[in-house]
VEXMI-962739 format. One record per residue (C-alpha): residue number from 0; residue in one letter; x, y, z. Coordinates in Angstrom, 3 decimals, padded with zeros to 6 digits. Example, Ala and Ser with C-alpha at 12.3 -4.5 7.8 and 13.67 -1.06 7.14 Angstrom:
% residues 2
+-----+-----+----------+----------+----------+
!   n ! res !        u !        v !        w !
+-----+-----+----------+----------+----------+
!   0 !   A !  012.300 ! -004.500 !  007.800 !
!   1 !   S !  013.670 ! -001.060 !  007.140 !
+-----+-----+----------+----------+----------+
***
This chain:
% residues 343
+-----+-----+----------+----------+----------+
!   n ! res !        u !        v !        w !
+-----+-----+----------+----------+----------+
!   0 !   X ! -026.182 !  016.531 ! -003.798 !
!   1 !   X ! -024.271 !  017.785 ! -006.832 !
!   2 !   X ! -020.529 !  018.142 ! -006.960 !
!   3 !   X ! -017.548 !  016.330 ! -005.437 !
!   4 !   X ! -017.557 !  016.092 ! -001.662 !
!   5 !   X ! -014.906 !  014.580 !  000.596 !
!   6 !   X ! -016.558 !  013.243 !  003.749 !
!   7 !   X ! -014.420 !  012.479 !  006.816 !
!   8 !   X ! -015.064 !  010.308 !  009.842 !
!   9 !   X ! -012.751 !  008.702 !  012.374 !
!  10 !   X ! -010.265 !  006.627 !  010.358 !
!  11 !   X ! -012.329 !  006.890 !  007.173 !
!  12 !   X ! -012.558 !  009.159 !  004.142 !
!  13 !   X ! -015.156 !  008.945 !  001.383 !
!  14 !   X ! -015.496 !  010.616 ! -001.999 !
!  15 !   X ! -019.110 !  011.364 ! -002.928 !
!  16 !   X ! -019.754 !  012.492 ! -006.510 !
!  17 !   X ! -023.212 !  013.843 ! -007.365 !
!  18 !   X ! -024.691 !  011.927 ! -004.451 !
!  19 !   X ! -022.969 !  008.590 ! -005.243 !
!  20 !   X ! -020.236 !  007.178 ! -003.001 !
!  21 !   X ! -017.415 !  006.529 ! -005.471 !
!  22 !   X ! -014.456 !  005.778 ! -003.210 !
!  23 !   X ! -013.628 !  004.998 !  000.399 !
!  24 !   X ! -010.298 !  004.906 !  002.228 !
!  25 !   X ! -009.903 !  003.212 !  005.611 !
!  26 !   X ! -007.189 !  003.164 !  008.252 !
!  27 !   X ! -006.332 ! -000.088 !  010.017 !
!  28 !   X ! -006.943 ! -000.285 !  013.777 !
!  29 !   X ! -004.560 !  001.914 !  015.725 !
!  30 !   X ! -002.955 ! -001.092 !  017.425 !
!  31 !   X ! -002.355 ! -002.991 !  014.176 !
!  32 !   X !  001.430 ! -003.256 !  013.639 !
!  33 !   X !  001.209 ! -003.901 !  009.887 !
!  34 !   X !  003.608 ! -001.522 !  008.052 !
!  35 !   X !  001.635 !  001.029 !  006.072 !
!  36 !   X !  002.280 !  002.038 !  002.455 !
!  37 !   X !  004.421 !  005.178 !  002.060 !
!  38 !   X !  005.959 !  004.826 !  005.545 !
!  39 !   X !  009.749 !  005.241 !  005.614 !
!  40 !   X !  012.020 !  003.120 !  007.799 !
!  41 !   X !  015.743 !  003.034 !  008.448 !
!  42 !   X !  016.211 ! -000.659 !  009.145 !
!  43 !   X !  018.890 ! -003.299 !  009.382 !
!  44 !   X !  019.243 ! -006.142 !  006.897 !
!  45 !   X !  018.775 ! -009.380 !  008.835 !
!  46 !   X !  019.392 ! -011.896 !  006.100 !
!  47 !   X !  019.771 ! -012.157 !  002.354 !
!  48 !   X !  018.253 ! -014.753 !  000.038 !
!  49 !   X !  020.560 ! -014.756 ! -003.022 !
!  50 !   X !  018.392 ! -017.266 ! -004.869 !
!  51 !   X !  015.578 ! -014.740 ! -005.161 !
!  52 !   X !  017.673 ! -011.573 ! -004.925 !
!  53 !   X !  015.875 ! -010.383 ! -001.803 !
!  54 !   X !  016.889 ! -008.974 !  001.562 !
!  55 !   X !  014.759 ! -009.319 !  004.690 !
!  56 !   X !  014.649 ! -006.501 !  007.249 !
!  57 !   X !  013.063 ! -006.044 !  010.645 !
!  58 !   X !  011.107 ! -002.791 !  010.767 !
!  59 !   X !  009.351 ! -002.112 !  014.084 !
!  60 !   X !  007.317 ! -004.065 !  016.638 !
!  61 !   X !  008.450 ! -007.347 !  015.101 !
!  62 !   X !  007.134 ! -006.511 !  011.634 !
!  63 !   X !  009.226 ! -007.767 !  008.733 !
!  64 !   X !  009.802 ! -006.439 !  005.250 !
!  65 !   X !  011.512 ! -007.669 !  002.124 !
!  66 !   X !  013.490 ! -005.682 ! -000.423 !
!  67 !   X !  014.589 ! -006.616 ! -003.928 !
!  68 !   X !  018.288 ! -006.018 ! -003.302 !
!  69 !   X !  020.717 ! -008.662 ! -004.588 !
!  70 !   X !  023.655 ! -006.520 ! -003.418 !
!  71 !   X !  022.489 ! -006.232 !  000.214 !
!  72 !   X !  024.701 ! -007.443 !  003.066 !
!  73 !   X !  023.540 ! -008.702 !  006.468 !
!  74 !   X !  023.957 ! -006.038 !  009.129 !
!  75 !   X !  023.890 ! -002.978 !  006.885 !
!  76 !   X !  021.325 ! -000.197 !  007.340 !
!  77 !   X !  018.909 !  000.680 !  004.553 !
!  78 !   X !  016.430 !  003.512 !  004.092 !
!  79 !   X !  013.324 !  001.835 !  002.707 !
!  80 !   X !  009.707 !  002.661 !  001.963 !
!  81 !   X !  006.693 !  000.366 !  002.233 !
!  82 !   X !  005.340 ! -000.011 ! -001.314 !
!  83 !   X !  002.036 ! -001.782 ! -000.593 !
!  84 !   X !  000.126 ! -003.665 !  002.080 !
!  85 !   X !  001.576 ! -007.058 !  002.911 !
!  86 !   X ! -000.297 ! -010.227 !  002.081 !
!  87 !   X ! -001.671 ! -011.880 !  005.205 !
!  88 !   X !  001.113 ! -013.446 !  007.236 !
!  89 !   X !  003.860 ! -012.251 !  004.897 !
!  90 !   X !  006.609 ! -009.647 !  005.026 !
!  91 !   X !  005.769 ! -006.177 !  003.731 !
!  92 !   X !  007.124 ! -005.313 !  000.258 !
!  93 !   X !  009.724 ! -002.554 !  000.448 !
!  94 !   X !  011.530 ! -000.337 ! -002.034 !
!  95 !   X !  014.650 !  001.786 ! -001.783 !
!  96 !   X !  013.374 !  004.056 ! -004.572 !
!  97 !   X !  011.651 !  006.517 ! -002.283 !
!  98 !   X !  008.778 !  008.747 ! -003.426 !
!  99 !   X !  007.310 !  011.494 ! -001.237 !
! 100 !   X !  003.779 !  012.270 ! -002.383 !
! 101 !   X !  001.993 !  015.574 ! -002.264 !
! 102 !   X ! -001.266 !  016.769 ! -003.782 !
! 103 !   X !  000.534 !  018.640 ! -006.560 !
! 104 !   X !  003.905 !  016.929 ! -006.857 !
! 105 !   X !  005.874 !  013.776 ! -006.200 !
! 106 !   X !  009.404 !  014.207 ! -004.883 !
! 107 !   X !  011.714 !  011.564 ! -006.385 !
! 108 !   X !  015.122 !  011.232 ! -004.698 !
! 109 !   X !  017.485 !  009.361 ! -006.988 !
! 110 !   X !  015.490 !  010.241 ! -010.110 !
! 111 !   X !  016.605 !  013.792 ! -010.970 !
! 112 !   X !  014.825 !  016.290 ! -013.168 !
! 113 !   X !  011.520 !  018.151 ! -013.210 !
! 114 !   X !  008.893 !  016.136 ! -015.042 !
! 115 !   X !  005.214 !  016.698 ! -015.758 !
! 116 !   X !  002.522 !  014.020 ! -015.529 !
! 117 !   X !  001.482 !  012.656 ! -018.896 !
! 118 !   X ! -002.124 !  013.328 ! -017.900 !
! 119 !   X ! -001.549 !  017.090 ! -018.147 !
! 120 !   X ! -002.829 !  018.232 ! -021.536 !
! 121 !   X ! -001.899 !  021.312 ! -023.506 !
! 122 !   X !  001.489 !  022.675 ! -024.434 !
! 123 !   X !  001.078 !  025.867 ! -022.413 !
! 124 !   X !  000.103 !  023.999 ! -019.236 !
! 125 !   X !  003.016 !  021.605 ! -019.583 !
! 126 !   X !  005.483 !  024.409 ! -020.218 !
! 127 !   X !  004.238 !  026.330 ! -017.184 !
! 128 !   X !  004.563 !  023.300 ! -014.909 !
! 129 !   X !  007.986 !  022.380 ! -016.276 !
! 130 !   X !  009.225 !  025.885 ! -015.490 !
! 131 !   X !  007.619 !  025.743 ! -012.050 !
! 132 !   X !  009.323 !  022.424 ! -011.361 !
! 133 !   X !  012.704 !  023.785 ! -012.378 !
! 134 !   X !  012.173 !  026.744 ! -010.032 !
! 135 !   X !  011.183 !  024.418 ! -007.185 !
! 136 !   X !  014.388 !  022.396 ! -007.596 !
! 137 !   X !  016.693 !  025.408 ! -007.557 !
! 138 !   X !  019.558 !  024.688 ! -005.192 !
! 139 !   X !  018.479 !  021.081 ! -004.643 !
! 140 !   X !  020.949 !  018.161 ! -004.551 !
! 141 !   X !  021.671 !  016.963 ! -008.100 !
! 142 !   X !  020.001 !  013.581 ! -007.574 !
! 143 !   X !  016.686 !  015.080 ! -006.440 !
! 144 !   X !  013.776 !  015.169 ! -008.878 !
! 145 !   X !  010.046 !  015.654 ! -008.960 !
! 146 !   X !  006.926 !  014.985 ! -010.993 !
! 147 !   X !  004.214 !  017.636 ! -011.229 !
! 148 !   X !  000.836 !  015.913 ! -010.794 !
! 149 !   X ! -002.292 !  016.640 ! -012.810 !
! 150 !   X ! -003.815 !  018.644 ! -009.955 !
! 151 !   X ! -000.943 !  021.133 ! -010.209 !
! 152 !   X ! -002.310 !  022.373 ! -013.539 !
! 153 !   X ! -005.262 !  024.026 ! -011.734 !
! 154 !   X ! -003.368 !  025.121 ! -008.621 !
! 155 !   X ! -001.775 !  028.448 ! -007.782 !
! 156 !   X !  001.968 !  028.567 ! -008.367 !
! 157 !   X !  002.540 !  029.578 ! -004.760 !
! 158 !   X !  000.632 !  026.541 ! -003.437 !
! 159 !   X !  002.657 !  024.185 ! -005.630 !
! 160 !   X !  005.979 !  025.760 ! -004.617 !
! 161 !   X !  005.049 !  025.702 ! -000.925 !
! 162 !   X !  004.182 !  022.020 ! -001.070 !
! 163 !   X !  007.410 !  021.098 ! -002.860 !
! 164 !   X !  009.396 !  023.096 ! -000.324 !
! 165 !   X !  007.726 !  021.131 !  002.472 !
! 166 !   X !  008.486 !  017.821 !  000.727 !
! 167 !   X !  012.116 !  018.868 !  000.272 !
! 168 !   X !  012.354 !  019.742 !  003.959 !
! 169 !   X !  010.922 !  016.332 !  004.891 !
! 170 !   X !  013.428 !  014.562 !  002.669 !
! 171 !   X !  016.344 !  016.599 !  004.015 !
! 172 !   X !  015.413 !  015.582 !  007.548 !
! 173 !   X !  014.975 !  011.906 !  006.661 !
! 174 !   X !  018.078 !  011.559 !  004.497 !
! 175 !   X !  020.337 !  013.242 !  007.065 !
! 176 !   X !  020.516 !  009.942 !  008.921 !
! 177 !   X !  020.429 !  009.407 !  012.634 !
! 178 !   X !  017.242 !  007.783 !  013.863 !
! 179 !   X !  016.430 !  004.184 !  013.096 !
! 180 !   X !  013.039 !  002.522 !  012.850 !
! 181 !   X !  010.091 !  004.529 !  011.558 !
! 182 !   X !  011.434 !  007.864 !  010.267 !
! 183 !   X !  008.390 !  009.123 !  008.341 !
! 184 !   X !  004.851 !  008.028 !  009.065 !
! 185 !   X !  002.376 !  006.996 !  006.400 !
! 186 !   X ! -000.517 !  009.381 !  005.676 !
! 187 !   X ! -003.853 !  008.476 !  007.197 !
! 188 !   X ! -007.086 !  008.027 !  005.245 !
! 189 !   X ! -008.143 !  011.662 !  005.563 !
! 190 !   X ! -004.772 !  012.953 !  004.373 !
! 191 !   X ! -004.730 !  010.576 !  001.392 !
! 192 !   X ! -008.277 !  011.483 !  000.387 !
! 193 !   X ! -007.695 !  015.212 !  000.525 !
! 194 !   X ! -004.379 !  014.752 ! -001.309 !
! 195 !   X ! -005.339 !  012.293 ! -004.045 !
! 196 !   X ! -008.971 !  013.082 ! -004.907 !
! 197 !   X ! -008.082 !  016.226 ! -006.842 !
! 198 !   X ! -008.513 !  015.115 ! -010.453 !
! 199 !   X ! -011.007 !  016.678 ! -010.947 !
! 200 !   X ! -010.741 !  018.658 ! -007.708 !
! 201 !   X ! -013.118 !  018.135 ! -004.823 !
! 202 !   X ! -015.233 !  021.158 ! -003.965 !
! 203 !   X ! -016.341 !  020.571 ! -000.361 !
! 204 !   X ! -015.015 !  018.855 !  002.763 !
! 205 !   X ! -017.724 !  017.608 !  005.109 !
! 206 !   X ! -016.468 !  016.463 !  008.502 !
! 207 !   X ! -019.683 !  017.023 !  010.447 !
! 208 !   X ! -020.609 !  014.174 !  012.823 !
! 209 !   X ! -023.559 !  013.143 !  010.636 !
! 210 !   X ! -021.773 !  013.454 !  007.279 !
! 211 !   X ! -021.503 !  009.724 !  006.596 !
! 212 !   X ! -025.149 !  009.146 !  007.500 !
! 213 !   X ! -026.415 !  012.120 !  005.511 !
! 214 !   X ! -024.342 !  011.351 !  002.401 !
! 215 !   X ! -025.119 !  007.628 !  002.348 !
! 216 !   X ! -021.574 !  006.474 !  003.117 !
! 217 !   X ! -022.624 !  004.093 !  005.893 !
! 218 !   X ! -025.152 !  002.488 !  003.547 !
! 219 !   X ! -022.497 !  002.094 !  000.826 !
! 220 !   X ! -020.070 !  000.513 !  003.299 !
! 221 !   X ! -022.742 ! -001.851 !  004.587 !
! 222 !   X ! -023.509 ! -002.909 !  001.011 !
! 223 !   X ! -019.786 ! -003.464 !  000.411 !
! 224 !   X ! -019.686 ! -006.067 !  003.192 !
! 225 !   X ! -021.994 ! -008.231 !  001.076 !
! 226 !   X ! -020.637 ! -010.083 ! -001.971 !
! 227 !   X ! -023.601 ! -009.358 ! -004.252 !
! 228 !   X ! -023.507 ! -006.309 ! -006.529 !
! 229 !   X ! -026.699 ! -005.719 ! -008.503 !
! 230 !   X ! -026.227 ! -004.671 ! -012.126 !
! 231 !   X ! -028.501 ! -002.795 ! -014.547 !
! 232 !   X ! -030.955 ! -005.063 ! -016.360 !
! 233 !   X ! -031.415 ! -007.567 ! -013.532 !
! 234 !   X ! -028.003 ! -009.216 ! -013.610 !
! 235 !   X ! -025.575 ! -009.303 ! -010.700 !
! 236 !   X ! -022.041 ! -010.212 ! -009.751 !
! 237 !   X ! -020.497 ! -011.679 ! -006.630 !
! 238 !   X ! -017.243 ! -010.101 ! -005.403 !
! 239 !   X ! -015.479 ! -012.079 ! -002.676 !
! 240 !   X ! -011.932 ! -012.017 ! -001.304 !
! 241 !   X ! -010.072 ! -015.194 ! -000.387 !
! 242 !   X ! -006.557 ! -015.579 !  000.969 !
! 243 !   X ! -005.119 ! -016.038 ! -002.518 !
! 244 !   X ! -007.300 ! -013.859 ! -004.745 !
! 245 !   X ! -010.484 ! -011.887 ! -005.274 !
! 246 !   X ! -013.119 ! -013.989 ! -007.044 !
! 247 !   X ! -015.763 ! -012.303 ! -009.209 !
! 248 !   X ! -018.678 ! -014.298 ! -010.630 !
! 249 !   X ! -020.999 ! -012.624 ! -013.169 !
! 250 !   X ! -024.591 ! -013.844 ! -013.594 !
! 251 !   X ! -027.438 ! -012.890 ! -015.923 !
! 252 !   X ! -030.142 ! -013.456 ! -013.292 !
! 253 !   X ! -033.515 ! -014.262 ! -014.833 !
! 254 !   X ! -032.700 ! -012.761 ! -018.229 !
! 255 !   X ! -032.210 ! -015.546 ! -020.771 !
! 256 !   X ! -032.811 ! -013.424 ! -023.853 !
! 257 !   X ! -030.399 ! -013.232 ! -026.760 !
! 258 !   X ! -027.447 ! -011.054 ! -025.899 !
! 259 !   X ! -028.191 ! -011.093 ! -022.144 !
! 260 !   X ! -024.796 ! -012.566 ! -021.273 !
! 261 !   X ! -022.839 ! -009.874 ! -023.068 !
! 262 !   X ! -025.029 ! -007.112 ! -021.699 !
! 263 !   X ! -024.451 ! -008.232 ! -018.125 !
! 264 !   X ! -020.746 ! -008.748 ! -018.800 !
! 265 !   X ! -020.342 ! -005.170 ! -020.016 !
! 266 !   X ! -022.346 ! -003.906 ! -017.040 !
! 267 !   X ! -020.023 ! -005.876 ! -014.756 !
! 268 !   X ! -016.978 ! -004.327 ! -016.435 !
! 269 !   X ! -018.328 ! -000.846 ! -015.729 !
! 270 !   X ! -019.217 ! -001.635 ! -012.096 !
! 271 !   X ! -016.128 ! -003.625 ! -011.125 !
! 272 !   X ! -013.663 ! -000.771 ! -010.358 !
! 273 !   X ! -016.089 !  000.889 ! -007.923 !
! 274 !   X ! -016.918 ! -002.451 ! -006.285 !
! 275 !   X ! -013.212 ! -003.101 ! -005.693 !
! 276 !   X ! -012.588 !  000.450 ! -004.432 !
! 277 !   X ! -015.425 !  000.383 ! -001.893 !
! 278 !   X ! -014.173 ! -002.947 ! -000.547 !
! 279 !   X ! -010.502 ! -001.964 ! -000.590 !
! 280 !   X ! -009.639 ! -005.132 ! -002.532 !
! 281 !   X ! -006.363 ! -005.645 ! -004.376 !
! 282 !   X ! -003.998 ! -008.381 ! -005.475 !
! 283 !   X ! -005.048 ! -010.974 ! -008.047 !
! 284 !   X ! -008.643 ! -010.605 ! -009.266 !
! 285 !   X ! -010.172 ! -013.481 ! -011.250 !
! 286 !   X ! -013.418 ! -012.764 ! -013.110 !
! 287 !   X ! -015.747 ! -015.501 ! -014.317 !
! 288 !   X ! -017.897 ! -013.687 ! -016.869 !
! 289 !   X ! -021.213 ! -015.029 ! -018.108 !
! 290 !   X ! -020.488 ! -017.478 ! -020.971 !
! 291 !   X ! -020.170 ! -015.890 ! -024.426 !
! 292 !   X ! -018.589 ! -016.982 ! -027.679 !
! 293 !   X ! -014.882 ! -016.248 ! -028.011 !
! 294 !   X ! -015.545 ! -013.565 ! -030.610 !
! 295 !   X ! -017.343 ! -011.503 ! -027.966 !
! 296 !   X ! -014.297 ! -011.344 ! -025.718 !
! 297 !   X ! -012.931 ! -008.300 ! -027.506 !
! 298 !   X ! -015.955 ! -006.332 ! -026.308 !
! 299 !   X ! -015.260 ! -007.389 ! -022.720 !
! 300 !   X ! -011.587 ! -006.469 ! -023.072 !
! 301 !   X ! -012.555 ! -003.022 ! -024.322 !
! 302 !   X ! -015.108 ! -002.627 ! -021.519 !
! 303 !   X ! -012.538 ! -003.451 ! -018.858 !
! 304 !   X ! -009.993 ! -001.108 ! -020.398 !
! 305 !   X ! -012.501 !  001.773 ! -020.379 !
! 306 !   X ! -013.650 !  001.039 ! -016.843 !
! 307 !   X ! -010.171 !  000.960 ! -015.300 !
! 308 !   X ! -008.745 !  003.840 ! -017.365 !
! 309 !   X ! -009.587 !  006.435 ! -014.707 !
! 310 !   X ! -009.359 !  004.197 ! -011.653 !
! 311 !   X ! -006.851 !  005.594 ! -009.133 !
! 312 !   X ! -005.420 !  002.182 ! -008.185 !
! 313 !   X ! -002.702 !  000.784 ! -010.432 !
! 314 !   X ! -004.370 ! -002.101 ! -012.278 !
! 315 !   X ! -003.157 ! -004.424 ! -015.031 !
! 316 !   X ! -005.479 ! -006.650 ! -017.075 !
! 317 !   X ! -003.495 ! -009.823 ! -017.676 !
! 318 !   X ! -006.002 ! -011.426 ! -020.057 !
! 319 !   X ! -007.972 ! -014.632 ! -020.518 !
! 320 !   X ! -007.016 ! -017.967 ! -018.992 !
! 321 !   X ! -007.434 ! -021.338 ! -020.749 !
! 322 !   X ! -010.526 ! -021.925 ! -018.596 !
! 323 !   X ! -012.175 ! -018.744 ! -019.864 !
! 324 !   X ! -011.595 ! -016.451 ! -016.885 !
! 325 !   X ! -010.025 ! -012.983 ! -016.930 !
! 326 !   X ! -007.107 ! -012.305 ! -014.593 !
! 327 !   X ! -006.448 ! -008.817 ! -013.271 !
! 328 !   X ! -003.532 ! -007.671 ! -011.127 !
! 329 !   X ! -004.373 ! -004.768 ! -008.825 !
! 330 !   X ! -001.935 ! -003.034 ! -006.522 !
! 331 !   X ! -002.668 ! -003.798 ! -002.878 !
! 332 !   X ! -002.466 ! -000.184 ! -001.728 !
! 333 !   X ! -005.606 ! -000.031 !  000.424 !
! 334 !   X ! -006.667 ! -001.459 !  003.730 !
! 335 !   X ! -009.869 ! -003.525 !  003.213 !
! 336 !   X ! -012.961 ! -001.687 !  004.412 !
! 337 !   X ! -014.541 ! -004.851 !  005.890 !
! 338 !   X ! -015.683 ! -004.037 !  009.394 !
! 339 !   X ! -015.736 ! -000.275 !  008.738 !
! 340 !   X ! -019.526 ! -000.137 !  008.266 !
! 341 !   X ! -021.276 !  001.201 !  011.316 !
! 342 !   X ! -023.390 !  004.138 !  012.364 !
+-----+-----+----------+----------+----------+
***
């Protein structure tokens, strides 16, 4: 099937591009109390750790969060947002720099001004969006700002303005005070997929009961439960998550010809972002590439940079370790898809 299709199933969303499953988002079980990224809480500071400049807060249902706030005082109330999934057994990372996300714009309380995403190209497009942003902020509090996302460049002005108005209304309700605990829920997988998979825009939404079977999503999820990822040319890589990190091991297979190691390494670079997306893996990623001379490392660096350039998850390539591995830091913004495969 040609084109970009968003497929929806209970607690799952998948992006299928020209018949290939490129991305999957999963919701945790409904009874899982783990705080979810983007959720907003009004919570009390329980204790402060001056040595690390952090405050610890109790959110809801016994869940804990930590905030980088050296000026916090025990007992005070803070409006905070969950910034990413918590590491197993640890408090959830929080921020007091709130961002409300929409498909076309990000509302940024405390960061005033109408800004345009750097991904938007063309002077005319940027000027149009800047003017639209200024119009959307008319009459807003002086500390309220926004960023027009790339998808806004292809959207109708009315749709962009309506979304920003809705985000402003949400923020006005949240910032007015009052309720404590969870004050704005995190978006579910379907909402995030429909919101974020717009660059380039999706063309079809398929939520029929057999969509995942028909589009090959169940098969892709089943494959993602296995460590092995086959690569072009007969090589393969193993992608496995541990408590501390994600370990990636690249192998040439039965190809011992000259240049085989670098060929499989470059193939692994190209395949790694999708392998991480389909598994929902984040945190520290350590890659053990097939052995090559040090002079060939520049080619691997360039391959990784190209591969992650368009990946939607914030990823930083830290570089080579003394033992010859590559370390990557990837934002833990997704719930792992392990256990999602069924059908």
